[in-house]
Residue, then its C-alpha position, 0 to 999 in steps of 0.5 A: m248743418s249745425e245741431e245747436k238750437i237757434d231761436f229768433v226774437l221779435p218784438w212788436v208794438d201795435g201803435n194803433d191799440p187805444e189801450w196802449q196809446a192811453e198807457k203811453a200818454k200817462y208818461d209821454t210828455s215833452a220832458v221825456m220825448n225826443s226825435s226818436d220817439t215820434s209817431v213814425r216809430y209806432r205806425d204799422w206797415d201791416n206786413l208782419q204776416y210776411w215775416f212769419r211766412a218767410v220764417e216758415k218757408f225760408a228758415p224752417w229749422v228755427n227752434k223757437i220764435h219769442f214774440i215780444t209784445w206789450g200785451h196786444l196780438p195781431p188778430w190773425l196770429n195762431t198763438e197755438h203754434p208749437k214753435l211760438n212763445i208769446v212773451n209779455h213785457r211783464d214776463y221778462i223785464p224786471e218790474k222796476y223798468l215797467p211800463t216801458f216804451s223804449s226799444h232799448t229796455i226791451e232789447l237790453n233784457m232779452h237774455r231774461i226770456n224764459g226758455l231762450a236758447d243760448r244762441f239767438v237772432y234778434f230781429n226788428d219787425d222791419m227785418f225780413i228773410i226773403k230767400p232760403v237761409t241756413p243756421e250757418d248764415f247766422f251761427k258758425d262753429g257756435l259763434p254769431c256771424d256778422t260783418f265787422g270792421l272799424n268805422c267812424i260814428y255818424f252823428g246826424e238828423d235821425s241817426a242813432g249816433h248818440f246811442n252808438g257813442s254811448d255804446m263805444e264809451v263802454i267798449n273803450t272803457e273795457f277794451a281800449s287798453r287791449k286794442r293792439q292785442i285784440m287786433k293781432r289776435d283776430l287779424g284774419k277776421w279784421f281783414s277778411l276778404k269777406n268784409g270787402f275792400r271798402i270795409n277793410l280800407k276803413t279798418a286799415m285807416l282807423s287801426f292807428w287810433e289807440w281806441f276804438p272809434g266805432f264799428h261798421y254796423n249793418h242794420l240787419p238781424s243780429g246773432f247773439l250769445k246769451s252769455t254775452l248779455n249776462d257778461v255785460w250786465d254783470k260788469y256794467y250793471a249801472v249803465l244798463d240799469k240807467t238806460s232800462l229805467d227810462k220810459f222812452r229812449k234818451e240820447y245818453n242810452v246804450n242799446q243792443w249794439l253794445f252786445k254786438y260790439w262786445q262780441f267783436c272785441e272778444g272775437k266771438y263772431s264769424v265773418r259774414s259778407p255785407k252782401t248777405g243783406e241790405c237796409f233801405h231807409i225808405k225815401e223817394s230816391n231808394f223806394a224802387k230799389a227796395c221793391d226790386a230787392i224784395l221781388k228779385q230776392e237779391y239778398l238773404m235778408i232785408c230791412i225796410n226802415d221807416t223814417s221821417r223822410t218816408e213820404n206818401f206812407n200809405e201808398k208805399k205801405l200798400m206797394i211793399q205789401d204787394c211785393f211781399n205777397k208776390i214772393l210769399p202768397e201763401k198763408s203760413e201755419f202761424e196764421r189762423 
């Protein structure tokens, strides 16, 4: 088992907090808002306690949990837990970017968190561990574990294609001229059997392009080297600075996937099977499968992603809570 310290980073927003709502309203105008900043992004599934229960039960080896918040905290959270570091936006995000209501600003500046380990895993608050995991599920030989391959960028309603496109602009500026050498250097990773037939087939078909058209991406917890974030900021400060200055997400923004893709191109990752986890963008057609995945603990990790197509939200929220409670019924020491 790896003896390197591995931290978890988790940002959280209480969209029901009236003080936060009032602060957001000062900047929330039609001039800066777009479809990615609807109320769906801030409504609460009330299942955060299960994230902490899962970490305590399934990943007790974690070094620290850096819990990022605007200032509000869940009333049940045990803030005295020795593994918990409460991180206010003011504690690590440069003042010129504050206040921010953009997940991109929160993510792009994670390396500035005081005491953050050199190796860390970034979670959205809709990503859960649902069965026992080891450090080697996230880092192997000191490198982040990830599922990797070439892919085309999808641009569609409610997609993150525009952010992905901005990320790839930076990636191709930095690495496109070396694509052939990069693929040759890591041929065993690009076409690893762990990737699966479908991912390897896409990679083979897209490898003839002179540039990187895009990468396969699992919407699951991501392992990062803190040094990667420092390197990208050093080389592309203007790009990250521009995104961080926006109070809300805008279509030209880059996001934290840029760091993931940078690690891919530098070969600083270990191959992980896509069967490690699954993301469910919740809608009527897949909701039952999402519930079954939790109850049967079919994966190591799962993402329950809220979307504008998530109907009967309150009903589904209660059902998801019930599923989590069946596999994680006992309070953790992170709860009062």
